[in-house]
Residue, then its C-alpha position, 0 to 999 in steps of 0.5 A: m347183898g352186904i353192901r346193898l345192906l348196908g345202903i338201905s340200912a343207912l338209909h333208913l337211919t338217915i331218915k330215922l335221924n332227920y325226919r319226923n315222919q319215920l318209916p318202919s323197918k317192915l316197910i323199908s324191907r318191902f321196898c327192898i322186895n323183902e330181900f332183906t328181913v326187918v332184923q337184918i336192918g336192924h343188925m346193919e343199923s346197929f352195926i353203923t351205929r357201933t362203928l361210928r360210935w354214936y357219932l351220927y351228928p359230928p360237930t359243924t365249924s360253927e360249933f367248934a367256933y363257939s365252944f372256942t370263943s366259951l374257953l377264952p380266958a377273962a381273966t388274963t383279958k378283958v374278956s367280957i360275954p359281949l366281946r365273947l359274941e362280938i369274937w363268935k359272930r365274926a367267926k361265924v361270918i368267916i365260916q360261912k364265907s368259907i363254906k363257898e370255898s372247896s379248897f376247905a374240904p380237905f381240912r377238919a372243921s375244928n381247924i378251921a373253927l380254930a383259925a376263924v377265931l383266932i382271925a376275929v380275935e384279930s379284928t377286934n378292938l381289943p388293944l394290941t397287947d390283949k389281942d395277943k395274950l389271946t392269940c397264944y391262948c388260943k394257939r397254946e391251949i385250944g390247939a393242944l387241946l385239938l392235939g388231945l383229941h386228933g393225936e396229929s404231929e401236924e395239927a397246929g401247922s394246918v390250922d396256920f395254913v387254913r388261917h392263912q387262907l381265911n384271912e383272904i376272906a377276912r379282908h373283904t369281911f371286915p374290910g378296915r382291918a390293917a394288913s399288918q393285922l392279917d398275917 
């Protein structure tokens, strides 16, 4: 009974979150041939949302990349708003192409986003010293932020590994980049 109630409640929650026309709990109960009451379904939905700590819409990789580019410092380098937008767009292109690759599935969206932002920074026309400053900033500050969120010591290694794999995608996306810029 428990697993079926969990499944029905998760389905009902999904319908509530994703569709404008919602099904009343009473109708869901009838679909189950009254195996579960409206109250049971409601309690299970409440249990699911509490267990997930209301994280029903986790941030996407593109949303992480957008947030990371908004954190780029303007004072230490020449990161103007148009340049931030360019970096974000480049990172987004890399992310969209990476979605087709199943090898990225085990990695956190935040790690993939940070790796894509690093590659996007390297693909810009900024002077090399500014690229180095931005890359160091991303690794140090945003990497530390991710360590604080996830609390794992291997986070930095994971970002470097993902970055190496994403470089293959970037080679085809931004063909004008020198090989020395990619690794």
